[in-house]
mmCIF file of the N, C-alpha and C atoms, coordinates in Angstrom:
data_MODEL
# 
_entry.id   MODEL 
# 
loop_
_atom_site.group_PDB 
_atom_site.id 
_atom_site.type_symbol 
_atom_site.label_atom_id 
_atom_site.label_alt_id 
_atom_site.label_comp_id 
_atom_site.label_asym_id 
_atom_site.label_entity_id 
_atom_site.label_seq_id 
_atom_site.pdbx_PDB_ins_code 
_atom_site.Cartn_x 
_atom_site.Cartn_y 
_atom_site.Cartn_z 
_atom_site.occupancy 
_atom_site.B_iso_or_equiv 
_atom_site.pdbx_formal_charge 
_atom_site.auth_seq_id 
_atom_site.auth_comp_id 
_atom_site.auth_asym_id 
_atom_site.auth_atom_id 
_atom_site.pdbx_PDB_model_num 
ATOM 1   N N  . MET A 1 1  ? -4.674  1.981   -9.575 1.00 0.00 ? 1  MET A N  1 
ATOM 2   C CA . MET A 1 1  ? -4.418  1.621   -8.177 1.00 0.00 ? 1  MET A CA 1 
ATOM 3   C C  . MET A 1 1  ? -4.670  0.138   -7.930 1.00 0.00 ? 1  MET A C  1 
ATOM 4   N N  . GLY A 1 2  ? -5.588  -0.422  -8.676 1.00 0.00 ? 2  GLY A N  1 
ATOM 5   C CA . GLY A 1 2  ? -5.913  -1.830  -8.460 1.00 0.00 ? 2  GLY A CA 1 
ATOM 6   C C  . GLY A 1 2  ? -4.684  -2.716  -8.584 1.00 0.00 ? 2  GLY A C  1 
ATOM 7   N N  . MET A 1 3  ? -3.809  -2.378  -9.529 1.00 0.00 ? 3  MET A N  1 
ATOM 8   C CA . MET A 1 3  ? -2.623  -3.203  -9.735 1.00 0.00 ? 3  MET A CA 1 
ATOM 9   C C  . MET A 1 3  ? -1.670  -3.079  -8.550 1.00 0.00 ? 3  MET A C  1 
ATOM 10  N N  . VAL A 1 4  ? -1.581  -1.890  -7.984 1.00 0.00 ? 4  VAL A N  1 
ATOM 11  C CA . VAL A 1 4  ? -0.704  -1.678  -6.831 1.00 0.00 ? 4  VAL A CA 1 
ATOM 12  C C  . VAL A 1 4  ? -1.253  -2.399  -5.611 1.00 0.00 ? 4  VAL A C  1 
ATOM 13  N N  . TRP A 1 5  ? -2.609  -2.385  -5.511 1.00 0.00 ? 5  TRP A N  1 
ATOM 14  C CA . TRP A 1 5  ? -3.269  -2.900  -4.317 1.00 0.00 ? 5  TRP A CA 1 
ATOM 15  C C  . TRP A 1 5  ? -3.320  -4.410  -4.251 1.00 0.00 ? 5  TRP A C  1 
ATOM 16  N N  . SER A 1 6  ? -3.561  -5.060  -5.397 1.00 0.00 ? 6  SER A N  1 
ATOM 17  C CA . SER A 1 6  ? -3.920  -6.477  -5.368 1.00 0.00 ? 6  SER A CA 1 
ATOM 18  C C  . SER A 1 6  ? -2.933  -7.362  -4.604 1.00 0.00 ? 6  SER A C  1 
ATOM 19  N N  . PRO A 1 7  ? -1.625  -7.164  -4.709 1.00 0.00 ? 7  PRO A N  1 
ATOM 20  C CA . PRO A 1 7  ? -0.720  -8.080  -3.995 1.00 0.00 ? 7  PRO A CA 1 
ATOM 21  C C  . PRO A 1 7  ? -0.765  -7.891  -2.474 1.00 0.00 ? 7  PRO A C  1 
ATOM 22  N N  . TYR A 1 8  ? -1.162  -6.704  -2.027 1.00 0.00 ? 8  TYR A N  1 
ATOM 23  C CA . TYR A 1 8  ? -1.100  -6.392  -0.603 1.00 0.00 ? 8  TYR A CA 1 
ATOM 24  C C  . TYR A 1 8  ? -2.454  -6.534  0.079  1.00 0.00 ? 8  TYR A C  1 
ATOM 25  N N  . ALA A 1 9  ? -3.523  -6.124  -0.612 1.00 0.00 ? 9  ALA A N  1 
ATOM 26  C CA . ALA A 1 9  ? -4.835  -6.037  0.026  1.00 0.00 ? 9  ALA A CA 1 
ATOM 27  C C  . ALA A 1 9  ? -5.456  -7.412  0.203  1.00 0.00 ? 9  ALA A C  1 
ATOM 28  N N  . PRO A 1 10 ? -6.169  -7.617  1.313  1.00 0.00 ? 10 PRO A N  1 
ATOM 29  C CA . PRO A 1 10 ? -6.936  -8.855  1.491  1.00 0.00 ? 10 PRO A CA 1 
ATOM 30  C C  . PRO A 1 10 ? -8.048  -8.947  0.462  1.00 0.00 ? 10 PRO A C  1 
ATOM 31  N N  . ALA A 1 11 ? -8.564  -10.144 0.235  1.00 0.00 ? 11 ALA A N  1 
ATOM 32  C CA . ALA A 1 11 ? -9.560  -10.346 -0.815 1.00 0.00 ? 11 ALA A CA 1 
ATOM 33  C C  . ALA A 1 11 ? -10.847 -9.556  -0.573 1.00 0.00 ? 11 ALA A C  1 
ATOM 34  N N  . PRO A 1 12 ? -11.436 -9.575  0.632  1.00 0.00 ? 12 PRO A N  1 
ATOM 35  C CA . PRO A 1 12 ? -12.701 -8.857  0.823  1.00 0.00 ? 12 PRO A CA 1 
ATOM 36  C C  . PRO A 1 12 ? -12.516 -7.351  0.650  1.00 0.00 ? 12 PRO A C  1 
ATOM 37  N N  . GLU A 1 13 ? -13.437 -6.744  -0.085 1.00 0.00 ? 13 GLU A N  1 
ATOM 38  C CA . GLU A 1 13 ? -13.278 -5.319  -0.372 1.00 0.00 ? 13 GLU A CA 1 
ATOM 39  C C  . GLU A 1 13 ? -13.448 -4.474  0.881  1.00 0.00 ? 13 GLU A C  1 
ATOM 40  N N  . ARG A 1 14 ? -14.223 -4.942  1.865  1.00 0.00 ? 14 ARG A N  1 
ATOM 41  C CA . ARG A 1 14 ? -14.381 -4.134  3.077  1.00 0.00 ? 14 ARG A CA 1 
ATOM 42  C C  . ARG A 1 14 ? -13.036 -4.027  3.797  1.00 0.00 ? 14 ARG A C  1 
ATOM 43  N N  . ASN A 1 15 ? -12.256 -5.103  3.830  1.00 0.00 ? 15 ASN A N  1 
ATOM 44  C CA . ASN A 1 15 ? -10.919 -5.029  4.424  1.00 0.00 ? 15 ASN A CA 1 
ATOM 45  C C  . ASN A 1 15 ? -10.022 -4.154  3.558  1.00 0.00 ? 15 ASN A C  1 
ATOM 46  N N  . PHE A 1 16 ? -10.174 -4.297  2.262  1.00 0.00 ? 16 PHE A N  1 
ATOM 47  C CA . PHE A 1 16 ? -9.434  -3.484  1.286  1.00 0.00 ? 16 PHE A CA 1 
ATOM 48  C C  . PHE A 1 16 ? -9.615  -1.999  1.592  1.00 0.00 ? 16 PHE A C  1 
ATOM 49  N N  . MET A 1 17 ? -10.856 -1.620  1.915  1.00 0.00 ? 17 MET A N  1 
ATOM 50  C CA . MET A 1 17 ? -11.113 -0.222  2.234  1.00 0.00 ? 17 MET A CA 1 
ATOM 51  C C  . MET A 1 17 ? -10.582 0.132   3.625  1.00 0.00 ? 17 MET A C  1 
ATOM 52  N N  . THR A 1 18 ? -10.693 -0.795  4.561  1.00 0.00 ? 18 THR A N  1 
ATOM 53  C CA . THR A 1 18 ? -10.267 -0.526  5.931  1.00 0.00 ? 18 THR A CA 1 
ATOM 54  C C  . THR A 1 18 ? -8.758  -0.305  6.008  1.00 0.00 ? 18 THR A C  1 
ATOM 55  N N  . PHE A 1 19 ? -8.000  -1.112  5.282  1.00 0.00 ? 19 PHE A N  1 
ATOM 56  C CA . PHE A 1 19 ? -6.540  -1.051  5.387  1.00 0.00 ? 19 PHE A CA 1 
ATOM 57  C C  . PHE A 1 19 ? -5.924  -0.055  4.418  1.00 0.00 ? 19 PHE A C  1 
ATOM 58  N N  . ARG A 1 20 ? -6.767  0.623   3.646  1.00 0.00 ? 20 ARG A N  1 
ATOM 59  C CA . ARG A 1 20 ? -6.230  1.528   2.642  1.00 0.00 ? 20 ARG A CA 1 
ATOM 60  C C  . ARG A 1 20 ? -5.282  2.586   3.226  1.00 0.00 ? 20 ARG A C  1 
ATOM 61  N N  . PRO A 1 21 ? -5.660  3.307   4.313  1.00 0.00 ? 21 PRO A N  1 
ATOM 62  C CA . PRO A 1 21 ? -4.749  4.332   4.831  1.00 0.00 ? 21 PRO A CA 1 
ATOM 63  C C  . PRO A 1 21 ? -3.422  3.736   5.297  1.00 0.00 ? 21 PRO A C  1 
ATOM 64  N N  . LEU A 1 22 ? -3.482  2.586   5.953  1.00 0.00 ? 22 LEU A N  1 
ATOM 65  C CA . LEU A 1 22 ? -2.263  1.948   6.430  1.00 0.00 ? 22 LEU A CA 1 
ATOM 66  C C  . LEU A 1 22 ? -1.381  1.559   5.251  1.00 0.00 ? 22 LEU A C  1 
ATOM 67  N N  . HIS A 1 23 ? -1.979  0.954   4.238  1.00 0.00 ? 23 HIS A N  1 
ATOM 68  C CA . HIS A 1 23 ? -1.209  0.532   3.068  1.00 0.00 ? 23 HIS A CA 1 
ATOM 69  C C  . HIS A 1 23 ? -0.594  1.739   2.373  1.00 0.00 ? 23 HIS A C  1 
ATOM 70  N N  . ASP A 1 24 ? -1.362  2.828   2.250  1.00 0.00 ? 24 ASP A N  1 
ATOM 71  C CA . ASP A 1 24 ? -0.827  4.021   1.606  1.00 0.00 ? 24 ASP A CA 1 
ATOM 72  C C  . ASP A 1 24 ? 0.408   4.508   2.357  1.00 0.00 ? 24 ASP A C  1 
ATOM 73  N N  . ARG A 1 25 ? 0.357   4.466   3.677  1.00 0.00 ? 25 ARG A N  1 
ATOM 74  C CA . ARG A 1 25 ? 1.520   4.911   4.455  1.00 0.00 ? 25 ARG A CA 1 
ATOM 75  C C  . ARG A 1 25 ? 2.712   4.009   4.200  1.00 0.00 ? 25 ARG A C  1 
ATOM 76  N N  . VAL A 1 26 ? 2.475   2.707   4.113  1.00 0.00 ? 26 VAL A N  1 
ATOM 77  C CA . VAL A 1 26 ? 3.573   1.774   3.865  1.00 0.00 ? 26 VAL A CA 1 
ATOM 78  C C  . VAL A 1 26 ? 4.202   2.059   2.513  1.00 0.00 ? 26 VAL A C  1 
ATOM 79  N N  . VAL A 1 27 ? 3.366   2.291   1.508  1.00 0.00 ? 27 VAL A N  1 
ATOM 80  C CA . VAL A 1 27 ? 3.884   2.559   0.163  1.00 0.00 ? 27 VAL A CA 1 
ATOM 81  C C  . VAL A 1 27 ? 4.684   3.848   0.153  1.00 0.00 ? 27 VAL A C  1 
ATOM 82  N N  . ILE A 1 28 ? 4.171   4.864   0.852  1.00 0.00 ? 28 ILE A N  1 
ATOM 83  C CA . ILE A 1 28 ? 4.877   6.145   0.890  1.00 0.00 ? 28 ILE A CA 1 
ATOM 84  C C  . ILE A 1 28 ? 6.232   5.965   1.572  1.00 0.00 ? 28 ILE A C  1 
ATOM 85  N N  . ARG A 1 29 ? 6.258   5.235   2.674  1.00 0.00 ? 29 ARG A N  1 
ATOM 86  C CA . ARG A 1 29 ? 7.531   5.027   3.377  1.00 0.00 ? 29 ARG A CA 1 
ATOM 87  C C  . ARG A 1 29 ? 8.511   4.266   2.499  1.00 0.00 ? 29 ARG A C  1 
ATOM 88  N N  . ARG A 1 30 ? 8.024   3.252   1.772  1.00 0.00 ? 30 ARG A N  1 
ATOM 89  C CA . ARG A 1 30 ? 8.917   2.501   0.887  1.00 0.00 ? 30 ARG A CA 1 
ATOM 90  C C  . ARG A 1 30 ? 9.480   3.408   -0.191 1.00 0.00 ? 30 ARG A C  1 
ATOM 91  N N  . ALA A 1 31 ? 8.619   4.249   -0.765 1.00 0.00 ? 31 ALA A N  1 
ATOM 92  C CA . ALA A 1 31 ? 9.066   5.157   -1.820 1.00 0.00 ? 31 ALA A CA 1 
ATOM 93  C C  . ALA A 1 31 ? 10.127  6.109   -1.266 1.00 0.00 ? 31 ALA A C  1 
ATOM 94  N N  . GLU A 1 32 ? 9.897   6.636   -0.074 1.00 0.00 ? 32 GLU A N  1 
ATOM 95  C CA . GLU A 1 32 ? 10.869  7.540   0.535  1.00 0.00 ? 32 GLU A CA 1 
ATOM 96  C C  . GLU A 1 32 ? 12.168  6.797   0.824  1.00 0.00 ? 32 GLU A C  1 
ATOM 97  N N  . GLY A 1 33 ? 12.059  5.577   1.339  1.00 0.00 ? 33 GLY A N  1 
ATOM 98  C CA . GLY A 1 33 ? 13.253  4.794   1.641  1.00 0.00 ? 33 GLY A CA 1 
ATOM 99  C C  . GLY A 1 33 ? 14.074  4.517   0.389  1.00 0.00 ? 33 GLY A C  1 
ATOM 100 N N  . GLU A 1 34 ? 13.390  4.219   -0.723 1.00 0.00 ? 34 GLU A N  1 
ATOM 101 C CA . GLU A 1 34 ? 14.107  3.951   -1.967 1.00 0.00 ? 34 GLU A CA 1 
ATOM 102 C C  . GLU A 1 34 ? 14.820  5.209   -2.446 1.00 0.00 ? 34 GLU A C  1 
ATOM 103 N N  . LEU A 1 35 ? 14.157  6.358   -2.313 1.00 0.00 ? 35 LEU A N  1 
ATOM 104 C CA . LEU A 1 35 ? 14.779  7.604   -2.744 1.00 0.00 ? 35 LEU A CA 1 
ATOM 105 C C  . LEU A 1 35 ? 15.998  7.902   -1.877 1.00 0.00 ? 35 LEU A C  1 
ATOM 106 N N  . VAL A 1 36 ? 15.877  7.648   -0.569 1.00 0.00 ? 36 VAL A N  1 
ATOM 107 C CA . VAL A 1 36 ? 16.987  7.925   0.344  1.00 0.00 ? 36 VAL A CA 1 
ATOM 108 C C  . VAL A 1 36 ? 18.144  6.973   0.067  1.00 0.00 ? 36 VAL A C  1 
ATOM 109 N N  . SER A 1 37 ? 17.830  5.696   -0.142 1.00 0.00 ? 37 SER A N  1 
ATOM 110 C CA . SER A 1 37 ? 18.889  4.706   -0.332 1.00 0.00 ? 37 SER A CA 1 
ATOM 111 C C  . SER A 1 37 ? 19.665  4.979   -1.619 1.00 0.00 ? 37 SER A C  1 
ATOM 112 N N  . LYS A 1 38 ? 18.970  5.503   -2.634 1.00 0.00 ? 38 LYS A N  1 
ATOM 113 C CA . LYS A 1 38 ? 19.656  5.842   -3.882 1.00 0.00 ? 38 LYS A CA 1 
ATOM 114 C C  . LYS A 1 38 ? 20.437  7.136   -3.682 1.00 0.00 ? 38 LYS A C  1 
# 
């Protein structure tokens, strides 16, 4: 997960933890969008 997170997550780990649910939703939506577009 660290590799997926590093480009998106802010440097401080507390923010990293705070934004985790939001980021997960963004990734899920992107994955769904890619599947739909294909």
